[in-house]
MILOLUM-72069 format. One line per 5 residues: number of its first residue (from 1); their letters; for each residue y, x, z of C-alpha. Coordinates in nm, 4 decimals. Example, Ala and Ser with C-alpha at 12.3 -4.5 7.8 and 13.67 -1.06 7.14 Angstrom:
2
1> AS> -0.4500/1.2300/0.7800 ~ -0.1060/1.3670/0.7140
END
This chain:
450
1> MGRLF> -5.4319/0.4079/-1.9328 ~ -5.5563/0.2683/-1.6251 ~ -5.2860/0.1112/-1.3779 ~ -5.0748/0.4132/-1.1851 ~ -5.0910/0.2310/-0.8398
6> GTDGV> -5.3341/0.2812/-0.6517 ~ -5.4539/0.0818/-0.3004 ~ -5.1892/0.3271/-0.0895 ~ -4.9422/0.4505/-0.3428 ~ -4.9380/0.6961/-0.6704
11> RGVAN> -5.1650/1.0236/-0.5644 ~ -5.2407/1.2722/-0.7598 ~ -5.3094/1.6838/-0.7904 ~ -4.9325/1.7937/-0.7913 ~ -4.7936/1.9308/-1.0633
16> EALTP> -5.1045/1.8432/-1.2591 ~ -5.1469/1.4434/-1.2234 ~ -4.8485/1.4123/-1.0148 ~ -4.5603/1.6202/-1.1503 ~ -4.2110/1.6567/-1.1286
21> ELTLD> -4.1028/1.4480/-1.4243 ~ -4.3540/1.1601/-1.3173 ~ -4.1910/1.1295/-0.9526 ~ -3.8387/1.1495/-1.0831 ~ -3.9282/0.8622/-1.3392
26> LALAA> -4.0970/0.6838/-1.0643 ~ -3.7697/0.7026/-0.8504 ~ -3.5584/0.6035/-1.0994 ~ -3.7573/0.2673/-1.1578 ~ -3.8198/0.2390/-0.8065
31> ARVLS> -3.4324/0.2797/-0.8262 ~ -3.3878/-0.0172/-1.0446 ~ -3.6623/-0.2422/-0.9339 ~ -3.6102/-0.1922/-0.5269 ~ -3.2337/-0.2348/-0.5246
36> ETGEF> -3.2220/-0.5772/-0.7553 ~ -3.1615/-0.4567/-1.0602 ~ -2.8082/-0.3669/-1.2142 ~ -2.6317/-0.5822/-0.9127 ~ -2.7866/-0.3889/-0.6182
41> AGHKP> -2.7442/-0.6804/-0.3752 ~ -2.3183/-0.6449/-0.4151 ~ -2.3140/-0.2776/-0.2677 ~ -2.4188/0.0338/-0.2832 ~ -2.7682/0.0725/-0.2130
46> FAVVG> -2.9081/0.3560/0.0158 ~ -3.2576/0.4711/0.0926 ~ -3.4452/0.7131/0.3193 ~ -3.6667/0.9714/0.2422 ~ -3.9192/1.1497/0.3833
51> RDPRA> -4.2080/1.4223/0.3398 ~ -4.5541/1.5580/0.4691 ~ -4.5470/1.9279/0.5250 ~ -4.7571/2.0472/0.1683 ~ -4.5950/2.2532/-0.0246
56> SGEFL> -4.5528/2.0872/-0.3470 ~ -4.4071/1.7982/-0.1491 ~ -4.0003/2.0302/-0.1513 ~ -3.9988/2.0248/-0.5251 ~ -4.1302/1.6810/-0.5442
61> EAAVV> -3.8927/1.5491/-0.2784 ~ -3.6333/1.7264/-0.4965 ~ -3.7422/1.5237/-0.8015 ~ -3.7472/1.1800/-0.6206 ~ -3.3929/1.2701/-0.4351
66> AGLAS> -3.2514/1.3563/-0.7821 ~ -3.3867/1.0284/-0.9654 ~ -3.2759/0.8195/-0.6867 ~ -2.8918/0.9608/-0.6808 ~ -2.8794/0.9543/-1.0729
71> AGVDV> -2.9546/0.5944/-1.0404 ~ -2.6660/0.5537/-0.7910 ~ -2.8226/0.5485/-0.4668 ~ -2.7505/0.7159/-0.1252 ~ -3.0231/0.9247/0.0001
76> IRLGV> -3.1030/1.0478/0.3664 ~ -3.3369/1.2805/0.3544 ~ -3.5243/1.3155/0.7047 ~ -3.7237/1.5977/0.6574 ~ -4.1344/1.6372/0.7656
81> VPTPG> -4.1869/1.3063/0.9403 ~ -4.4753/1.0529/0.9746 ~ -4.5156/0.7642/0.7238 ~ -4.5078/0.5222/0.9942 ~ -4.1530/0.6446/1.0635
86> VAYLT> -4.0152/0.6170/0.7389 ~ -4.1388/0.2803/0.7015 ~ -4.0046/0.2132/1.0919 ~ -3.6665/0.4124/0.9888 ~ -3.6375/0.2257/0.6643
91> GSTGA> -3.5721/-0.0863/0.8556 ~ -3.4046/0.0180/1.1225 ~ -3.1200/0.1879/0.9399 ~ -3.1193/-0.1044/0.6810 ~ -3.2151/0.0767/0.3964
96> DFGVM> -3.2598/-0.1074/0.0734 ~ -3.5951/0.0821/0.0350 ~ -3.7594/0.3780/0.1670 ~ -3.9835/0.6762/-0.0405 ~ -4.2550/0.9001/0.1598
101> LSASH> -4.4080/1.1887/-0.0049 ~ -4.7554/1.2652/0.0850 ~ -5.1238/1.2354/0.0144 ~ -5.2541/1.0693/0.3752 ~ -5.5966/1.2708/0.4231
106> NPMPD> -5.6660/1.4224/0.0820 ~ -5.6664/1.7757/0.0360 ~ -5.3719/1.9685/0.0229 ~ -5.3355/2.0299/-0.3554 ~ -5.3325/1.6773/-0.4112
111> NGIKF> -4.9497/1.4696/-0.3092 ~ -4.8261/1.1089/-0.3781 ~ -4.5429/0.8601/-0.3202 ~ -4.5516/0.5577/-0.1476 ~ -4.2270/0.2912/-0.1443
116> FARGG> -4.1446/0.0757/0.1386 ~ -3.9088/-0.2098/0.0252 ~ -3.6362/-0.3378/0.2474 ~ -3.7196/-0.3995/0.6305 ~ -4.0098/-0.1149/0.5776
121> TKLDD> -4.3407/-0.3274/0.4180 ~ -4.5593/-0.1805/0.1601 ~ -4.4508/-0.3053/-0.2194 ~ -4.7010/-0.5835/-0.2677 ~ -4.8499/-0.5750/-0.6430
126> ALEDA> -4.5717/-0.7495/-0.8543 ~ -4.3118/-0.4771/-0.7329 ~ -4.5735/-0.1887/-0.7864 ~ -4.6240/-0.3237/-1.1594 ~ -4.2380/-0.3863/-1.1842
131> IEARL> -4.1362/0.0014/-1.1426 ~ -4.4458/0.0699/-1.3558 ~ -4.3369/-0.1545/-1.6538 ~ -3.9557/-0.0043/-1.6401 ~ -4.1069/0.3717/-1.6451
136> GERWA> -3.9274/0.5477/-1.9380 ~ -3.6847/0.2735/-1.9466 ~ -3.3499/0.3757/-2.1138 ~ -3.0384/0.2243/-1.9169 ~ -2.6745/0.3578/-1.8439
141> RPLGA> -2.6739/0.5341/-1.5810 ~ -2.3537/0.5557/-1.3367 ~ -2.0934/0.8034/-1.3854 ~ -1.8359/0.9550/-1.2011 ~ -1.8017/0.8376/-0.7940
146> DVGRV> -2.0773/0.6080/-0.8415 ~ -2.3603/0.8208/-0.8560 ~ -2.5663/0.8745/-0.5467 ~ -2.4741/1.1398/-0.2142 ~ -2.7309/1.3283/-0.0594
151> SEDLS> -2.7280/1.3549/0.2883 ~ -2.9709/1.5132/0.6388 ~ -3.0536/1.3136/0.9186 ~ -3.3498/1.5267/1.0639 ~ -3.2319/1.3356/1.4060
156> LAEAY> -3.3362/1.0066/1.2930 ~ -3.6924/1.1279/1.3882 ~ -3.5905/1.1347/1.7199 ~ -3.5169/0.7643/1.6967 ~ -3.8368/0.6954/1.5581
161> IAHLV> -4.0122/0.8515/1.8780 ~ -3.8030/0.6685/2.1018 ~ -3.9173/0.3774/1.9186 ~ -4.2715/0.4370/1.9673 ~ -4.2111/0.4756/2.3612
166> GSLDH> -4.0001/0.1731/2.3491 ~ -4.2927/-0.0114/2.2159 ~ -4.4932/0.0170/2.5734 ~ -4.4104/-0.3339/2.7196 ~ -4.3582/-0.1860/3.0681
171> PVSLE> -4.3095/0.1972/3.1797 ~ -4.6770/0.3048/3.1825 ~ -4.7234/0.6293/3.2911 ~ -5.0075/0.8585/3.1381 ~ -4.9939/1.1303/3.4588
176> GITVV> -5.2873/1.2183/3.4988 ~ -5.4628/1.1987/3.1337 ~ -5.4849/1.5085/2.9842 ~ -5.5014/1.4384/2.6130 ~ -5.5983/1.6776/2.3209
181> VDCAN> -5.4461/1.6105/2.0236 ~ -5.4883/1.7620/1.6605 ~ -5.2343/1.6977/1.4291 ~ -5.3735/1.8126/1.1026 ~ -5.1525/2.0469/1.0307
186> GAAYQ> -4.9240/1.7326/0.9218 ~ -4.6158/1.5073/0.9281 ~ -4.6381/1.3923/1.3464 ~ -4.7024/1.8243/1.4485 ~ -4.3875/1.7662/1.6593
191> TAPAA> -4.3508/1.3874/1.6894 ~ -4.7185/1.2683/1.8335 ~ -4.6949/1.5855/2.1375 ~ -4.3372/1.4613/2.1860 ~ -4.4418/1.0789/2.2386
196> FESQG> -4.6936/1.1522/2.4841 ~ -4.5276/1.4182/2.6955 ~ -4.2550/1.1564/2.7433 ~ -4.4644/0.8968/2.9120 ~ -4.6259/1.1900/3.1435
201> ATVIR> -4.9527/1.2629/2.9416 ~ -5.0750/1.6712/2.9993 ~ -5.1251/1.7376/2.6011 ~ -5.2794/2.0249/2.4050 ~ -5.1781/2.0976/2.0999
206> IHAEP> -5.4104/2.2051/1.7872 ~ -5.3810/2.2411/1.3958 ~ -5.0037/2.1886/1.4590 ~ -4.8630/2.4852/1.3098 ~ -4.8181/2.3698/0.9320
211> DGTNI> -4.7432/2.6514/0.7071 ~ -4.7226/2.4211/0.3865 ~ -5.0744/2.5223/0.2488 ~ -5.3060/2.4486/0.5601 ~ -5.2396/2.0167/0.5630
216> NLNSG> -5.6279/1.9098/0.6416 ~ -5.7624/2.2249/0.6553 ~ -6.0719/2.1946/0.8455 ~ -5.8568/1.9748/1.1211 ~ -5.7590/1.5926/1.1865
221> STHMD> -5.9385/1.2645/1.1294 ~ -6.1513/1.3895/0.8511 ~ -6.2634/1.6944/1.0245 ~ -6.3429/1.6170/1.3953 ~ -6.5470/1.9218/1.5166
226> GLRSA> -6.2827/2.1478/1.6142 ~ -6.1071/1.8361/1.8321 ~ -6.4632/1.7576/2.0012 ~ -6.5017/2.1470/2.1222 ~ -6.1407/2.1635/2.2154
231> VIKHG> -6.1753/1.8280/2.4696 ~ -6.4875/2.0040/2.6044 ~ -6.3166/2.3144/2.6471 ~ -6.0439/2.1928/2.8274 ~ -6.2024/1.9231/3.0266
236> ADLGI> -5.9850/1.6823/2.8467 ~ -5.9682/1.2782/2.9198 ~ -5.9541/1.2138/2.5571 ~ -5.8717/1.3800/2.2115 ~ -5.6858/1.2199/1.9213
241> ALDGD> -5.6879/1.3522/1.5753 ~ -5.4746/1.2171/1.3367 ~ -5.4368/1.2388/0.9704 ~ -5.1533/1.4266/0.7154 ~ -4.9323/1.1561/0.7213
246> ADRCL> -5.0263/1.0291/1.0886 ~ -5.0841/0.6382/0.9863 ~ -5.4173/0.6619/1.1239 ~ -5.6073/0.7594/1.4480 ~ -5.8931/0.8285/1.5466
251> AVDAS> -6.0108/0.9349/1.9022 ~ -6.2911/1.1180/2.0845 ~ -6.4096/1.0836/2.4648 ~ -6.4142/1.3209/2.7766 ~ -6.7973/1.3922/2.5949
256> GRTVD> -6.6743/1.4496/2.2550 ~ -6.8590/1.1254/2.1516 ~ -6.6069/0.9529/1.8208 ~ -6.4068/0.6576/1.8908 ~ -6.3424/0.5292/1.5556
261> GDQVL> -6.1307/0.2207/1.4466 ~ -6.3482/-0.0229/1.4947 ~ -6.3596/0.0797/1.8808 ~ -6.0103/0.1237/1.9476 ~ -5.9822/-0.1863/1.7466
266> SILAQ> -6.1593/-0.3883/2.0130 ~ -6.0374/-0.1867/2.2979 ~ -5.6835/-0.3058/2.2113 ~ -5.8277/-0.6911/2.1066 ~ -5.9409/-0.7219/2.4323
271> GLKES> -5.6107/-0.6062/2.5889 ~ -5.4016/-0.8511/2.4102 ~ -5.6746/-1.1209/2.4475 ~ -5.6576/-1.0980/2.8461 ~ -5.3052/-1.0743/2.8590
276> GRLPG> -5.2796/-1.3922/2.6215 ~ -5.0496/-1.1950/2.3148 ~ -5.3359/-1.2302/2.0907 ~ -5.2590/-1.5263/1.8365 ~ -5.5075/-1.7180/1.7487
281> DTVVA> -5.7540/-1.5141/1.9870 ~ -5.7999/-1.3286/1.6167 ~ -5.8228/-0.9717/1.5167 ~ -5.7757/-0.8889/1.1496 ~ -6.0099/-0.6390/0.9847
286> TVMSN> -6.2028/-0.5242/0.6472 ~ -6.5602/-0.5246/0.4930 ~ -6.6002/-0.2152/0.5873 ~ -6.5627/-0.2742/0.9775 ~ -6.9004/-0.2310/1.1325
291> LGFVR> -7.1484/-0.5286/1.1701 ~ -7.1500/-0.4141/1.5743 ~ -6.7581/-0.4721/1.5788 ~ -6.7799/-0.8142/1.4284 ~ -7.0584/-0.8754/1.7370
296> AMEAA> -6.8492/-0.7316/1.9706 ~ -6.5323/-0.9491/1.8972 ~ -6.7722/-1.3006/1.9066 ~ -6.8898/-1.2139/2.2202 ~ -6.5528/-1.1758/2.3669
301> GIGVE> -6.4358/-1.4654/2.2771 ~ -6.2289/-1.2902/1.9564 ~ -6.2212/-1.4450/1.6368 ~ -6.2508/-1.1484/1.2691 ~ -6.0983/-1.2322/0.9762
306> QTKVG> -6.2187/-0.9363/0.6880 ~ -6.0020/-0.8706/0.3915 ~ -6.0847/-0.5847/0.1220 ~ -6.0548/-0.2479/0.2105 ~ -5.6958/-0.1101/0.2490
311> DRYVL> -5.4193/-0.1392/0.5113 ~ -5.1865/-0.3164/0.3194 ~ -5.4362/-0.6558/0.2570 ~ -5.5274/-0.6103/0.6028 ~ -5.1118/-0.6673/0.6302
316> ESMRA> -5.1109/-0.9246/0.4011 ~ -5.3758/-1.1374/0.6076 ~ -5.1829/-1.0708/0.9317 ~ -4.8888/-1.2365/0.7870 ~ -5.0259/-1.5191/0.5870
321> NGFTL> -5.1816/-1.6205/0.9312 ~ -4.9634/-1.5138/1.2004 ~ -5.1856/-1.2387/1.3857 ~ -5.0260/-0.9320/1.5569 ~ -5.3267/-0.7031/1.5122
326> GGEQS> -5.5426/-0.5881/1.2666 ~ -5.6755/-0.2374/1.1134 ~ -5.9781/-0.0447/0.9699 ~ -6.2603/0.1244/1.0648 ~ -6.1303/0.4420/0.9485
331> GHVVL> -5.7993/0.4474/1.1888 ~ -5.5298/0.2404/1.0538 ~ -5.4308/0.0012/1.2828 ~ -5.1404/-0.2026/1.2750 ~ -4.9722/-0.3038/1.5860
336> LDYAT> -4.7663/-0.5947/1.3832 ~ -4.5139/-0.6115/1.6980 ~ -4.3659/-0.2822/1.7007 ~ -4.4846/-0.1503/1.3362 ~ -4.4803/-0.2600/1.0024
341> TGDGV> -4.7693/-0.0019/0.8671 ~ -5.0614/0.1623/1.0472 ~ -4.9264/0.3887/1.2890 ~ -5.1702/0.6651/1.4560 ~ -4.8924/0.8021/1.7072
346> LTALH> -4.7883/0.4475/1.8591 ~ -5.2193/0.3718/1.8081 ~ -5.2974/0.6355/2.0392 ~ -4.9879/0.5363/2.2538 ~ -5.1306/0.1931/2.3287
351> LMSRM> -5.4830/0.3133/2.3529 ~ -5.3596/0.5885/2.6464 ~ -5.1829/0.3162/2.7394 ~ -5.4669/0.0520/2.8488 ~ -5.6817/0.3264/2.9820
356> AETGK> -5.3767/0.3536/3.2691 ~ -5.3855/0.0224/3.3388 ~ -5.7415/-0.0277/3.3528 ~ -5.7907/0.3075/3.5376 ~ -6.1098/0.3433/3.3102
361> SLAEL> -6.2288/0.6221/3.0680 ~ -6.2189/0.6100/2.7187 ~ -6.5686/0.5857/2.6781 ~ -6.5938/0.2639/2.9466 ~ -6.3436/0.0788/2.7046
366> ASVMV> -6.5321/0.1966/2.3888 ~ -6.8516/0.0701/2.5034 ~ -6.8236/-0.2696/2.4511 ~ -6.9313/-0.1905/2.0675 ~ -7.2616/-0.0800/1.9915
371> RLPQV> -7.2099/0.0919/1.6277 ~ -7.4656/-0.0344/1.3828 ~ -7.6278/0.2953/1.2140 ~ -7.3718/0.3028/0.8998 ~ -7.4500/0.5317/0.6076
376> LVNVP> -7.1472/0.6048/0.3314 ~ -7.2430/0.7707/0.0199 ~ -6.9756/0.8949/-0.2082 ~ -7.0312/0.9142/-0.6088 ~ -6.8324/1.0873/-0.7876
381> GVDKA> -6.8372/1.1334/-1.1232 ~ -6.9141/0.7917/-1.2585 ~ -6.7357/0.4735/-1.4720 ~ -6.6073/0.3067/-1.1419 ~ -6.4566/0.1239/-1.3328
386> RADTD> -6.7759/-0.1095/-1.4366 ~ -6.9214/-0.0800/-1.0311 ~ -6.8786/-0.4709/-1.0432 ~ -6.9742/-0.5735/-1.3750 ~ -7.3019/-0.3641/-1.4275
391> PELAA> -7.5951/-0.6287/-1.4334 ~ -7.8821/-0.4153/-1.2984 ~ -7.6615/-0.2292/-1.0499 ~ -7.5658/-0.5740/-0.9169 ~ -7.9321/-0.6532/-0.8966
396> AVRSA> -7.9888/-0.3584/-0.6475 ~ -7.7241/-0.4856/-0.4356 ~ -7.8725/-0.8253/-0.3996 ~ -8.2802/-0.6447/-0.4033 ~ -8.0912/-0.4266/-0.0622
401> EEELG> -7.8952/-0.7313/0.0595 ~ -8.2466/-0.9212/0.0845 ~ -8.4131/-0.6076/0.2232 ~ -8.2066/-0.6027/0.5276 ~ -8.1603/-0.9536/0.6063
406> RSGRV> -7.8887/-1.0642/0.8824 ~ -7.9697/-0.7205/1.0735 ~ -7.7684/-0.4812/0.8342 ~ -7.5557/-0.5477/0.5185 ~ -7.4474/-0.3487/0.1602
411> LLRSS> -7.1181/-0.2924/0.0301 ~ -7.0104/-0.1140/-0.2549 ~ -6.6941/-0.0418/-0.3996 ~ -6.5111/0.2093/-0.6286 ~ -6.2388/0.4269/-0.4426
416> GTEPL> -5.8643/0.2905/-0.4892 ~ -5.7343/0.6806/-0.4326 ~ -6.0114/0.8577/-0.5569 ~ -6.2538/0.9093/-0.8774 ~ -6.5686/0.8043/-0.7050
421> VRVMV> -6.7447/0.5001/-0.6141 ~ -6.8887/0.4095/-0.2366 ~ -7.1922/0.2934/-0.1237 ~ -7.1886/0.1999/0.2388 ~ -7.4894/0.0760/0.3772
426> EAETL> -7.6056/-0.0921/0.7721 ~ -7.9366/-0.1101/0.9443 ~ -8.0623/-0.1423/1.2771 ~ -8.2035/0.2109/1.2355 ~ -8.0452/0.5539/1.0856
431> DHAEG> -8.3086/0.6698/0.8695 ~ -8.3442/0.2999/0.7340 ~ -7.9815/0.2488/0.6663 ~ -8.0132/0.6380/0.4677 ~ -8.2866/0.4755/0.2603
436> VAQRL> -8.1537/0.2102/0.1156 ~ -7.7826/0.4089/0.0650 ~ -7.9540/0.6673/-0.1143 ~ -8.1544/0.4441/-0.3472 ~ -7.8189/0.2384/-0.4310
441> AAVVR> -7.6568/0.6067/-0.4726 ~ -7.9256/0.6677/-0.7408 ~ -7.8895/0.4007/-0.9249 ~ -7.5149/0.4171/-0.9330 ~ -7.5262/0.7337/-1.0541
446> ERLAL> -7.7825/0.6083/-1.2982 ~ -7.6006/0.2935/-1.4782 ~ -7.2202/0.4077/-1.4168 ~ -7.2848/0.7511/-1.5881 ~ -6.9979/0.8835/-1.7857
END
């Protein structure tokens, strides 16, 4: 059996891979590990628990709450709230840890469980391994008055919104900015519009009516055609696309062109550098970032520290080196002065704030970066565990890199959340990138066949 935790918690098809039994067991093990096994730091621990609107989140939340309470942990249920909201509230309430039930951008049948340590930080590999090691452990559980108590405080979402708005350095009016927000029928369907409207923006909501089954359905950051159409239809200044748990943000400009995470990072990085608030004049990104982003940052005198894929690794680098801005092309952007994890609503607020401060359109701001054509091919149904060890596949990658030279690059990696291998190629032309990517994908299918 492989490692249970992926790059972003434990995910799987709800009631199949991710059962109530496993979820309860994970909650029990996490309570033991994250509350400082046995002693609970000299006090009765408490945790905050949130979820996105998936139907399966209702019974999985019940399993988490049951596991925690039976382990002697008091629980505050937050209801439907974004993942970064749980992270923030874990820290602001002084909780011993936080739990979020969501599969982010994955389709509705999936769900996931993610833990935040004290202070609202994601768990490192060692803590996740410790939780896995204690699954199924038998121990003397608390009895009587020592069991955990369960309460609900939906008003804490208001404290999270106040935090988002308070992150703006000075009162920034967004009056005159019309924004279409695609909530993906997800966790921020109330939070995002409320935050934007509080600063004076005119907000047009789409996909903001979750029913438990429509999360991410032809909407959000993975399906942006509807957002593009709405921006053009309403003559809006921009559109914001969130995902199911609102930890990422993509955008479109007034003409409907996509502004991806690399471009958002470049806009925010240059603004922070201009105001002298970009430590080390450096931004942290992943190896998936477009080569055009790296070139744009070099031209602006900003260094780029690159990590492996996953916002947790971006965060590790930021903390280790004292950097405060980082993110991924997919739209996970971390503003470490204000958040411990990627926050799509926070990112959108700061992006619109930059528009208001400069008086520039989103298209003008994004034009500082020219994206190289990039092709990403997902190859499912293969043994992703052998992606880094097959010699013929490695030789094919080297050959492609030699062909592209300094005008492009190749990245081949196993997905941390799905059973597939990703082949990414950048080149000066789309045709060249497509050709190289398809050739490598064919090698992956042949060499890693199950």
